[in-house]
TIFI-967536 format. One line per field, with one value per residue: x, y, z of N, C-alpha, C in turn; residue number from 1. Coordinates in nm, 4 decimals. Layout:
# residues N
n_east	X/... .
n_north	Y/... .
n_up	Z/... .
ca_east	X/... .
ca_north	Y/... .
ca_up	Z/... .
c_east	X/... .
c_north	Y/... .
c_up	Z/... .
k	NUM/... .
//
This chain:
# residues 108
n_east	0.0829/0.0381/0.2094/0.0698/0.1210/0.0224/0.0110/0.1905/0.3460/0.4130/0.5358/0.3587/0.4650/0.4286/0.2535/0.3965/0.3047/0.2627/0.2047/-0.0867/-0.0813/-0.1346/-0.3180/-0.2833/-0.0254/0.1097/0.1166/0.3412/0.5381/0.4739/0.5985/0.6050/0.3774/0.2221/0.0264/-0.3058/-0.3108/-0.1419/-0.0911/-0.2535/-0.0775/0.1711/0.1478/0.1311/0.3845/0.5397/0.4400/0.2081/-0.1355/-0.4463/-0.6181/-0.4491/-0.2890/-0.4695/-0.5178/-0.2747/-0.2883/-0.2125/-0.2519/-0.4654/-0.5142/-0.7367/-0.7834/-0.5510/-0.3054/-0.0410/0.2982/0.5285/0.8724/0.9978/0.7926/0.7526/0.9967/0.9810/0.7649/0.8790/1.0851/0.9241/0.7837/0.9983/1.0783/0.8506/0.8506/1.0914/1.0263/0.8184/0.9530/1.1356/0.9621/0.8596/1.0819/1.2398/1.3440/1.6883/1.8211/2.0057/2.2605/2.2902/2.5557/2.6425/2.4743/2.5649/2.8174/2.7513/2.6366/2.8542/3.0296/2.9052 .
n_north	-0.1179/0.2275/0.4868/0.7456/1.0773/1.3016/1.3422/1.4109/1.2515/1.3103/1.2571/1.3811/1.5634/1.4579/1.6272/1.7276/1.7176/1.8150/1.5744/1.5535/1.6709/1.4618/1.3867/1.1351/1.0775/1.2426/1.4995/1.5291/1.6099/1.4258/1.3957/1.3854/1.3440/1.2256/1.4625/1.5960/1.7868/2.0654/2.3810/2.7016/2.9094/2.7890/2.7362/2.9989/3.0920/2.9645/3.0676/2.9892/2.9697/2.8681/2.7570/2.6925/2.5051/2.2972/2.2276/2.1172/1.8900/1.9023/1.8427/2.0348/2.1797/2.3638/2.4167/2.4098/2.6208/2.6536/2.7065/2.5103/2.4810/2.2677/2.1644/2.3768/2.3762/2.1226/2.1636/2.3571/2.2092/2.0254/2.1921/2.2856/2.0471/1.9951/2.2182/2.1715/1.9361/2.0273/2.2175/2.0514/1.9008/2.0937/2.1658/2.1396/1.8499/1.7918/1.8575/1.6934/1.7897/1.7136/1.6274/1.5465/1.3330/1.1439/1.1012/0.9836/0.7465/0.6174/0.5846/0.3991 .
n_up	0.0000/-0.0609/0.1080/0.3085/0.2358/0.3423/0.6135/0.9137/1.1745/1.5060/1.8298/2.1014/2.3821/2.7243/2.9820/3.2933/3.6283/3.9761/4.2320/4.4392/4.7798/5.0465/5.3450/5.4573/5.3990/5.5620/5.4650/5.3088/5.0257/4.7389/4.4955/4.1333/3.8534/3.5482/3.3855/3.3090/3.1075/2.9431/3.1030/3.0525/3.0950/3.0474/2.7752/2.6835/2.7530/2.5670/2.3384/2.2139/2.1175/2.2675/2.0814/1.8620/1.9889/2.0324/1.7680/1.7046/1.8480/2.1166/2.4535/2.6650/2.9784/3.1318/3.3951/3.5418/3.6915/3.7338/3.6170/3.4917/3.4451/3.3152/3.1578/2.9810/2.8447/2.7240/2.5507/2.3827/2.2597/2.1246/1.9452/1.7903/1.6628/1.5109/1.3410/1.2011/1.0633/0.8999/0.7440/0.6139/0.4634/0.2936/0.1487/-0.1650/-0.3454/-0.4171/-0.7372/-0.9861/-1.2111/-1.5652/-1.6173/-1.3676/-1.3212/-1.5053/-1.3934/-1.1508/-1.2399/-1.3648/-1.1511/-0.9923 .
ca_east	0.0000/0.1117/0.2070/0.0043/0.2163/-0.0478/0.0158/0.3177/0.3187/0.5153/0.4877/0.3349/0.5177/0.3306/0.2742/0.4352/0.2424/0.2889/0.1005/-0.1461/-0.0349/-0.2428/-0.3018/-0.2359/0.1197/0.1542/0.1328/0.4724/0.5332/0.4864/0.6678/0.5339/0.3084/0.1775/-0.0954/-0.4148/-0.2760/-0.0570/-0.1666/-0.2557/0.0452/0.2800/0.1290/0.1620/0.5296/0.5965/0.3881/0.0976/-0.2709/-0.5181/-0.6737/-0.3411/-0.2467/-0.5655/-0.4967/-0.1539/-0.3192/-0.1461/-0.3572/-0.4742/-0.5913/-0.7683/-0.7928/-0.4177/-0.2556/0.1043/0.3827/0.6489/0.9747/1.0250/0.6865/0.7785/1.1082/0.9313/0.6849/0.9706/1.1490/0.8211/0.7580/1.1148/1.0745/0.7420/0.8964/1.1920/0.9584/0.7444/1.0499/1.1899/0.8591/0.8445/1.2032/1.2379/1.4585/1.7976/1.8273/2.1410/2.2842/2.3139/2.6934/2.6511/2.4038/2.6550/2.9242/2.6952/2.6180/2.9824/3.0945/2.8340 .
ca_north	0.0000/0.3532/0.5631/0.8746/1.1855/1.4200/1.3543/1.3971/1.2056/1.3445/1.2292/1.4997/1.5383/1.4476/1.7301/1.6800/1.7967/1.7659/1.4945/1.6259/1.6368/1.3934/1.3761/1.0020/1.0789/1.3492/1.6244/1.5333/1.6166/1.2902/1.3934/1.4294/1.2440/1.2761/1.5387/1.5940/1.8722/2.1808/2.4977/2.8130/2.9847/2.7200/2.7611/3.1395/3.1070/2.9139/3.1498/2.9187/2.9962/2.7450/2.7043/2.6298/2.3865/2.1907/2.1849/2.0348/1.7770/1.9200/1.8473/2.1605/2.1716/2.5028/2.4317/2.4272/2.7587/2.6555/2.7037/2.4331/2.5093/2.1476/2.1543/2.4800/2.3279/2.0109/2.2214/2.4226/2.1036/1.9701/2.2867/2.2851/1.9267/2.0114/2.3146/2.1060/1.8434/2.1037/2.2763/1.9433/1.8598/2.2008/2.1772/2.0612/1.7607/1.8448/1.8043/1.6781/1.8315/1.5951/1.5777/1.4789/1.2051/1.0492/1.0681/0.8917/0.6164/0.5533/0.5503/0.2879 .
ca_up	0.0000/-0.0660/0.2322/0.2977/0.2542/0.3902/0.7587/0.9826/1.3102/1.6047/1.9646/2.1835/2.5161/2.8333/3.0847/3.4259/3.7352/4.1109/4.2946/4.5523/4.9146/5.1164/5.4893/5.4954/5.3832/5.6523/5.3913/5.2452/4.8797/4.6861/4.3667/4.0140/3.7733/3.4186/3.4061/3.2120/2.9943/2.9708/3.1487/2.9580/3.1184/2.9766/2.6319/2.6598/2.7630/2.4428/2.2299/2.1490/2.1652/2.3017/1.9567/1.7864/2.0640/2.0056/1.6300/1.7052/1.9377/2.2449/2.5558/2.7401/3.1024/3.1667/3.5406/3.5994/3.6914/3.7520/3.4988/3.5227/3.3450/3.2352/3.0574/2.8806/2.7632/2.6432/2.4423/2.2882/2.1800/2.0371/1.8364/1.7018/1.5799/1.4146/1.2407/1.1178/0.9732/0.7997/0.6515/0.5331/0.3676/0.1953/0.0687/-0.2878/-0.3537/-0.4988/-0.8730/-1.0362/-1.3497/-1.6494/-1.6026/-1.2385/-1.3340/-1.5719/-1.2987/-1.0522/-1.3055/-1.3893/-1.0250/-0.9270 .
c_east	0.0874/0.0997/0.1397/0.1051/0.1513/-0.0266/0.1571/0.2852/0.4381/0.4563/0.4767/0.3885/0.4058/0.3577/0.3046/0.3750/0.2790/0.1727/0.0405/-0.0885/-0.1520/-0.2129/-0.2476/-0.0854/0.1817/0.1835/0.2665/0.4540/0.5633/0.5544/0.5801/0.4679/0.2729/0.0420/-0.1957/-0.3804/-0.1867/-0.1434/-0.1606/-0.1309/0.1644/0.2692/0.1667/0.3132/0.5998/0.5517/0.2775/-0.0354/-0.3377/-0.5723/-0.5671/-0.2910/-0.3419/-0.5530/-0.3746/-0.1686/-0.2386/-0.2557/-0.3493/-0.5631/-0.6147/-0.7732/-0.6568/-0.3732/-0.1045/0.1759/0.5116/0.7484/1.0037/0.9169/0.7072/0.8903/1.0656/0.8471/0.7730/1.0390/1.0492/0.7953/0.8751/1.1137/0.9644/0.7847/0.9989/1.1263/0.8817/0.8388/1.1096/1.0891/0.8423/0.9648/1.1934/1.3585/1.5647/1.7966/1.9723/2.1484/2.3114/2.4556/2.7097/2.5830/2.4943/2.7697/2.8744/2.6803/2.7502/3.0515/3.0282/2.8759 .
c_north	0.1244/0.4263/0.6978/0.9837/1.3098/1.4446/1.3345/1.3588/1.2353/1.3170/1.3586/1.4713/1.5346/1.5568/1.6676/1.7743/1.7362/1.6809/1.5744/1.5785/1.5808/1.3827/1.2391/0.9870/1.1919/1.4793/1.6389/1.5329/1.4782/1.2840/1.4413/1.3110/1.3066/1.3413/1.5250/1.6752/1.9862/2.2992/2.6073/2.8992/2.9213/2.7405/2.9042/3.1624/3.0605/2.9988/3.0819/2.9668/2.8626/2.6779/2.6314/2.5035/2.2700/2.1397/2.0942/1.9120/1.7822/1.9280/1.9763/2.1381/2.3143/2.5248/2.4562/2.5722/2.7656/2.6537/2.6334/2.4500/2.3862/2.1256/2.2564/2.4341/2.2120/2.0618/2.2896/2.3197/2.0431/2.0622/2.2945/2.1638/1.9359/2.1076/2.2527/2.0115/1.9168/2.1670/2.1702/1.8984/1.9646/2.2104/2.0874/1.9686/1.8183/1.7777/1.7993/1.7280/1.7069/1.5406/1.5029/1.3431/1.1019/1.0083/0.9669/0.7540/0.5442/0.5108/0.4312/0.1546 .
c_up	0.0000/0.0674/0.2086/0.3286/0.3122/0.5394/0.8111/1.1263/1.3997/1.7421/2.0446/2.3237/2.6205/2.9363/3.2209/3.5302/3.8703/4.1582/4.4100/4.6855/4.9926/5.2657/5.5305/5.4762/5.4646/5.5782/5.3217/5.0930/4.8221/4.5497/4.2528/3.9450/3.6393/3.4372/3.2938/3.0880/3.0390/3.0121/3.0431/2.9744/3.0488/2.8268/2.5964/2.6630/2.6355/2.3239/2.1512/2.2040/2.1955/2.1749/1.8755/1.8560/2.0377/1.8626/1.6188/1.7955/2.0669/2.3502/2.6377/2.8623/3.1503/3.3168/3.6053/3.5872/3.7001/3.6164/3.5386/3.4087/3.2582/3.1291/2.9456/2.7877/2.6736/2.5266/2.3389/2.1994/2.0816/1.9187/1.7395/1.6100/1.4752/1.3034/1.1475/1.0182/0.8640/0.6983/0.5611/0.4276/0.2573/0.1026/-0.0532/-0.2894/-0.4469/-0.6349/-0.9174/-1.1800/-1.4331/-1.6373/-1.4709/-1.2434/-1.4005/-1.4796/-1.1953/-1.1131/-1.3268/-1.2618/-0.9572/-0.9772 .
k	1/2/3/4/5/6/7/8/9/10/11/12/13/14/15/16/17/18/19/20/21/22/23/24/25/26/27/28/29/30/31/32/33/34/35/36/37/38/39/40/41/42/43/44/45/46/47/48/49/50/51/52/53/54/55/56/57/58/59/60/61/62/63/64/65/66/67/68/69/70/71/72/73/74/75/76/77/78/79/80/81/82/83/84/85/86/87/88/89/90/91/92/93/94/95/96/97/98/99/100/101/102/103/104/105/106/107/108 .
//
């Protein structure tokens, strides 16, 4: 079957959030876990709107208010990889001159 050239698949990073502090653990910080989505503040720090984030299939959690630096860095790396893939797709393949084609054939 022919591969579809219309779609580019990139893994979306998972947002990292703090676990809630529970009384049964004496209120001690329990670390981090994977969250529901990125906060609007994290999207704003990267320069994304909520609408564009949803178009890129980035999960958004409107209830979160915190801005974690590791989530901002993960979003920046994700956007850079998406931009690189789009630029690579837009770039035209290099064309060889007729003399270069004959050189390639003779060297093989």
